[in-house]
A tleap script that builds the chain and sets N, CA, C and O, in Angstrom:
source leaprc.protein.ff14SB
mol = sequence {
  NMET LEU LYS MET VAL ASN LEU PRO ASP SER
  GLU VAL THR SER SER ARG THR ASN GLU GLY
  ASN PRO GLY THR GLY GLY ASN ASP MET ARG
  ASP LEU ILE ILE ARG ARG GLN ALA LEU TYR
  ILE ARG ARG LEU GLY LEU LYS VAL ASP ASP
  LEU LYS MET GLN LEU SER GLN GLN SER LEU
  SER ASN ASP VAL CGLN
}
set mol.1.N position { 10.827 -0.051 -17.216 }
set mol.1.CA position { 8.931 0.021 -17.240 }
set mol.1.C position { 8.524 0.005 -15.870 }
set mol.1.O position { 8.538 -1.123 -15.376 }
set mol.2.N position { 8.165 0.937 -15.113 }
set mol.2.CA position { 7.464 0.870 -13.760 }
set mol.2.C position { 6.026 0.004 -13.657 }
set mol.2.O position { 4.971 0.236 -14.247 }
set mol.3.N position { 6.351 -1.100 -12.683 }
set mol.3.CA position { 5.082 -1.605 -12.746 }
set mol.3.C position { 4.342 -1.375 -11.561 }
set mol.3.O position { 4.907 -1.307 -10.470 }
set mol.4.N position { 2.750 -1.214 -11.737 }
set mol.4.CA position { 1.910 -0.245 -11.135 }
set mol.4.C position { 1.131 -1.192 -9.866 }
set mol.4.O position { 0.184 -1.922 -10.160 }
set mol.5.N position { 1.511 -1.115 -8.804 }
set mol.5.CA position { 0.751 -2.107 -7.628 }
set mol.5.C position { -0.039 -1.576 -7.401 }
set mol.5.O position { -0.170 -0.356 -7.302 }
set mol.6.N position { -0.983 -2.663 -7.225 }
set mol.6.CA position { -2.746 -2.393 -7.175 }
set mol.6.C position { -3.071 -3.095 -6.174 }
set mol.6.O position { -2.967 -4.307 -6.360 }
set mol.7.N position { -3.546 -2.659 -4.845 }
set mol.7.CA position { -4.034 -3.883 -3.874 }
set mol.7.C position { -5.502 -3.430 -3.374 }
set mol.7.O position { -5.827 -2.259 -3.571 }
set mol.8.N position { -6.199 -4.111 -2.880 }
set mol.8.CA position { -7.731 -3.785 -2.816 }
set mol.8.C position { -7.116 -2.382 -1.507 }
set mol.8.O position { -6.007 -2.226 -0.995 }
set mol.9.N position { -8.293 -1.666 -1.364 }
set mol.9.CA position { -8.700 -0.933 -0.408 }
set mol.9.C position { -9.317 -1.310 0.766 }
set mol.9.O position { -10.231 -0.626 1.228 }
set mol.10.N position { -8.787 -2.678 1.497 }
set mol.10.CA position { -9.693 -3.173 2.394 }
set mol.10.C position { -9.767 -2.504 3.869 }
set mol.10.O position { -10.736 -2.623 4.619 }
set mol.11.N position { -8.516 -1.741 4.177 }
set mol.11.CA position { -8.752 -1.484 5.149 }
set mol.11.C position { -9.649 -0.125 5.208 }
set mol.11.O position { -10.390 -0.016 6.184 }
set mol.12.N position { -9.643 0.719 4.425 }
set mol.12.CA position { -10.690 2.207 3.797 }
set mol.12.C position { -12.178 0.969 4.263 }
set mol.12.O position { -12.883 0.962 5.272 }
set mol.13.N position { -12.195 -0.045 2.905 }
set mol.13.CA position { -13.731 -0.274 2.818 }
set mol.13.C position { -14.156 -0.670 4.359 }
set mol.13.O position { -15.201 -0.247 4.853 }
set mol.14.N position { -13.252 -1.512 5.059 }
set mol.14.CA position { -13.785 -2.013 6.282 }
set mol.14.C position { -14.213 -1.166 7.384 }
set mol.14.O position { -15.032 -1.436 8.262 }
set mol.15.N position { -13.438 0.057 7.184 }
set mol.15.CA position { -13.325 0.958 8.401 }
set mol.15.C position { -15.058 1.930 7.729 }
set mol.15.O position { -15.709 2.721 8.412 }
set mol.16.N position { -15.332 1.572 6.496 }
set mol.16.CA position { -16.650 2.408 6.000 }
set mol.16.C position { -17.807 1.566 6.689 }
set mol.16.O position { -18.796 2.094 7.197 }
set mol.17.N position { -17.509 -0.182 6.641 }
set mol.17.CA position { -18.578 -0.724 7.136 }
set mol.17.C position { -18.940 -0.444 8.814 }
set mol.17.O position { -20.016 -0.695 9.356 }
set mol.18.N position { -17.809 0.105 9.410 }
set mol.18.CA position { -18.003 -0.094 11.007 }
set mol.18.C position { -18.218 1.558 11.350 }
set mol.18.O position { -17.925 2.006 12.458 }
set mol.19.N position { -18.758 2.391 10.280 }
set mol.19.CA position { -19.137 3.755 10.510 }
set mol.19.C position { -20.564 3.260 11.382 }
set mol.19.O position { -21.316 2.291 11.277 }
set mol.20.N position { -20.513 4.407 12.251 }
set mol.20.CA position { -21.717 4.464 13.161 }
set mol.20.C position { -21.769 3.146 14.210 }
set mol.20.O position { -22.775 3.137 14.920 }
set mol.21.N position { -21.077 2.330 14.355 }
set mol.21.CA position { -20.939 0.821 15.398 }
set mol.21.C position { -20.772 1.924 16.457 }
set mol.21.O position { -20.561 3.113 16.215 }
set mol.22.N position { -20.910 1.291 17.800 }
set mol.22.CA position { -20.054 2.016 18.955 }
set mol.22.C position { -18.869 1.251 19.388 }
set mol.22.O position { -18.998 0.064 19.684 }
set mol.23.N position { -18.125 1.635 19.426 }
set mol.23.CA position { -16.886 0.819 19.950 }
set mol.23.C position { -15.770 0.361 18.698 }
set mol.23.O position { -14.827 -0.417 18.853 }
set mol.24.N position { -16.145 1.054 17.450 }
set mol.24.CA position { -15.031 0.460 16.590 }
set mol.24.C position { -14.311 1.624 15.643 }
set mol.24.O position { -13.646 1.565 14.609 }
set mol.25.N position { -14.786 2.766 16.537 }
set mol.25.CA position { -14.069 3.971 16.224 }
set mol.25.C position { -14.392 4.290 14.848 }
set mol.25.O position { -13.451 4.739 14.194 }
set mol.26.N position { -15.513 4.161 14.252 }
set mol.26.CA position { -15.931 4.079 12.482 }
set mol.26.C position { -16.462 5.239 12.438 }
set mol.26.O position { -16.790 5.476 11.276 }
set mol.27.N position { -16.824 6.467 13.447 }
set mol.27.CA position { -16.999 7.665 13.321 }
set mol.27.C position { -15.796 8.485 13.369 }
set mol.27.O position { -16.026 9.663 13.097 }
set mol.28.N position { -14.951 8.295 13.554 }
set mol.28.CA position { -13.607 9.265 13.903 }
set mol.28.C position { -12.786 8.965 12.694 }
set mol.28.O position { -12.292 7.957 12.189 }
set mol.29.N position { -12.842 10.357 12.409 }
set mol.29.CA position { -12.114 10.416 10.554 }
set mol.29.C position { -10.853 10.279 10.697 }
set mol.29.O position { -10.134 9.695 9.885 }
set mol.30.N position { -10.340 10.994 12.114 }
set mol.30.CA position { -8.783 10.636 11.850 }
set mol.30.C position { -8.198 9.095 11.946 }
set mol.30.O position { -7.010 8.851 11.735 }
set mol.31.N position { -9.050 8.208 12.248 }
set mol.31.CA position { -8.675 6.699 11.944 }
set mol.31.C position { -9.010 5.994 10.402 }
set mol.31.O position { -8.620 5.000 9.789 }
set mol.32.N position { -9.792 6.911 10.206 }
set mol.32.CA position { -10.137 6.833 8.419 }
set mol.32.C position { -8.422 7.461 7.733 }
set mol.32.O position { -7.805 6.991 6.777 }
set mol.33.N position { -8.107 8.393 8.440 }
set mol.33.CA position { -7.201 8.886 7.860 }
set mol.33.C position { -5.990 8.232 8.239 }
set mol.33.O position { -5.110 8.353 7.386 }
set mol.34.N position { -5.748 7.737 9.004 }
set mol.34.CA position { -4.488 6.909 9.443 }
set mol.34.C position { -4.660 5.825 8.597 }
set mol.34.O position { -3.830 5.604 7.716 }
set mol.35.N position { -5.981 4.872 8.810 }
set mol.35.CA position { -5.935 3.418 7.643 }
set mol.35.C position { -5.449 4.073 6.130 }
set mol.35.O position { -4.680 3.342 5.506 }
set mol.36.N position { -5.793 5.288 5.519 }
set mol.36.CA position { -5.800 5.536 4.581 }
set mol.36.C position { -3.915 5.797 3.934 }
set mol.36.O position { -3.337 5.576 2.870 }
set mol.37.N position { -3.492 6.407 5.377 }
set mol.37.CA position { -1.764 6.560 4.924 }
set mol.37.C position { -1.007 5.251 5.432 }
set mol.37.O position { 0.112 4.928 5.034 }
set mol.38.N position { -1.676 4.623 6.255 }
set mol.38.CA position { -1.184 3.229 6.310 }
set mol.38.C position { -1.328 2.315 4.860 }
set mol.38.O position { -0.459 1.485 4.592 }
set mol.39.N position { -2.164 2.474 4.211 }
set mol.39.CA position { -2.379 1.825 3.289 }
set mol.39.C position { -0.932 2.384 2.168 }
set mol.39.O position { 0.009 1.738 1.707 }
set mol.40.N position { -1.275 3.694 2.051 }
set mol.40.CA position { -0.161 4.379 0.781 }
set mol.40.C position { 0.838 3.847 1.414 }
set mol.40.O position { 1.455 3.010 0.755 }
set mol.41.N position { 1.199 4.039 2.433 }
set mol.41.CA position { 2.643 3.793 2.991 }
set mol.41.C position { 2.976 2.335 2.206 }
set mol.41.O position { 3.837 2.237 1.332 }
set mol.42.N position { 2.349 1.506 2.560 }
set mol.42.CA position { 2.460 0.128 1.997 }
set mol.42.C position { 2.515 -0.226 1.039 }
set mol.42.O position { 3.076 -1.294 0.793 }
set mol.43.N position { 1.756 0.794 -0.224 }
set mol.43.CA position { 1.982 0.730 -1.468 }
set mol.43.C position { 3.494 1.110 -2.120 }
set mol.43.O position { 4.096 0.627 -3.079 }
set mol.44.N position { 3.795 2.054 -1.291 }
set mol.44.CA position { 4.988 3.074 -1.600 }
set mol.44.C position { 6.055 1.715 -1.421 }
set mol.44.O position { 6.774 1.458 -2.386 }
set mol.45.N position { 6.144 0.916 -0.277 }
set mol.45.CA position { 7.147 0.018 0.362 }
set mol.45.C position { 7.198 -0.883 -1.200 }
set mol.45.O position { 8.103 -0.957 -2.031 }
set mol.46.N position { 5.862 -1.483 -1.172 }
set mol.46.CA position { 5.774 -2.423 -2.416 }
set mol.46.C position { 6.646 -1.497 -3.545 }
set mol.46.O position { 7.668 -2.013 -3.998 }
set mol.47.N position { 6.417 -0.688 -3.819 }
set mol.47.CA position { 6.967 -0.106 -5.366 }
set mol.47.C position { 8.434 -0.049 -5.248 }
set mol.47.O position { 9.075 0.065 -6.293 }
set mol.48.N position { 8.973 -0.104 -4.270 }
set mol.48.CA position { 10.549 0.376 -3.410 }
set mol.48.C position { 10.701 -1.013 -3.695 }
set mol.48.O position { 11.362 -1.196 -4.718 }
set mol.49.N position { 10.335 -1.985 -3.165 }
set mol.49.CA position { 10.513 -3.323 -3.646 }
set mol.49.C position { 10.822 -4.035 -4.646 }
set mol.49.O position { 11.834 -4.727 -4.761 }
set mol.50.N position { 9.556 -3.829 -5.770 }
set mol.50.CA position { 9.612 -3.843 -6.869 }
set mol.50.C position { 10.955 -3.291 -7.648 }
set mol.50.O position { 11.647 -4.024 -8.355 }
set mol.51.N position { 11.224 -1.908 -7.422 }
set mol.51.CA position { 12.061 -1.109 -7.932 }
set mol.51.C position { 13.687 -2.037 -7.928 }
set mol.51.O position { 14.351 -2.323 -8.923 }
set mol.52.N position { 13.961 -2.309 -6.686 }
set mol.52.CA position { 15.099 -3.026 -6.073 }
set mol.52.C position { 15.374 -4.214 -6.744 }
set mol.52.O position { 16.516 -4.624 -6.953 }
set mol.53.N position { 14.264 -4.821 -7.115 }
set mol.53.CA position { 14.338 -6.022 -8.120 }
set mol.53.C position { 14.207 -5.711 -9.226 }
set mol.53.O position { 14.413 -6.728 -9.889 }
set mol.54.N position { 14.031 -5.081 -9.720 }
set mol.54.CA position { 14.301 -4.491 -11.084 }
set mol.54.C position { 15.680 -4.002 -11.578 }
set mol.54.O position { 16.132 -4.155 -12.713 }
set mol.55.N position { 16.226 -3.433 -10.610 }
set mol.55.CA position { 17.520 -2.677 -10.421 }
set mol.55.C position { 18.380 -3.823 -10.900 }
set mol.55.O position { 18.887 -3.987 -12.010 }
set mol.56.N position { 18.448 -4.795 -9.511 }
set mol.56.CA position { 19.523 -6.096 -8.982 }
set mol.56.C position { 19.284 -7.029 -10.357 }
set mol.56.O position { 20.257 -7.635 -10.806 }
set mol.57.N position { 17.599 -7.174 -11.218 }
set mol.57.CA position { 17.799 -7.962 -12.270 }
set mol.57.C position { 18.341 -7.157 -13.474 }
set mol.57.O position { 18.681 -7.822 -14.453 }
set mol.58.N position { 18.443 -6.055 -13.520 }
set mol.58.CA position { 19.092 -5.280 -14.384 }
set mol.58.C position { 20.694 -5.446 -14.176 }
set mol.58.O position { 21.352 -5.835 -15.141 }
set mol.59.N position { 21.293 -5.185 -13.036 }
set mol.59.CA position { 22.643 -5.397 -12.852 }
set mol.59.C position { 22.920 -6.595 -13.317 }
set mol.59.O position { 23.855 -6.676 -14.113 }
set mol.60.N position { 22.075 -7.995 -12.886 }
set mol.60.CA position { 22.920 -9.054 -13.312 }
set mol.60.C position { 22.824 -9.358 -14.724 }
set mol.60.O position { 23.371 -10.402 -15.079 }
set mol.61.N position { 22.025 -8.403 -15.923 }
set mol.61.CA position { 21.716 -9.026 -17.058 }
set mol.61.C position { 22.936 -8.000 -17.446 }
set mol.61.O position { 23.709 -8.470 -18.281 }
set mol.62.N position { 23.139 -7.110 -17.133 }
set mol.62.CA position { 24.638 -6.237 -17.716 }
set mol.62.C position { 25.833 -7.165 -17.285 }
set mol.62.O position { 26.765 -7.245 -18.085 }
set mol.63.N position { 25.907 -7.822 -16.198 }
set mol.63.CA position { 27.354 -8.344 -15.659 }
set mol.63.C position { 27.150 -9.547 -16.915 }
set mol.63.O position { 28.129 -9.948 -17.544 }
set mol.64.N position { 26.134 -9.918 -17.110 }
set mol.64.CA position { 26.548 -11.290 -18.016 }
set mol.64.C position { 27.004 -10.600 -19.323 }
set mol.64.O position { 28.059 -11.085 -19.732 }
set mol.65.N position { 26.488 -9.566 -20.127 }
set mol.65.CA position { 27.082 -8.803 -20.990 }
set mol.65.C position { 28.207 -8.740 -20.954 }
set mol.65.O position { 28.811 -8.027 -21.756 }
savepdb mol mol.pdb
quit
């Protein structure tokens, strides 16, 4: 069974709080897209790690049997 990874969207939320502030880049839509993509990539990485752990546990349990 695939375990879903839910992380807070802190980077996306923090970028929204900087909207309109000079020097923060909050008005640049590209920065928001990059932050969202980085968060998505991090979530995928965590899913890969979780799947690797499940696979190794399954492999260990098969070795015991």
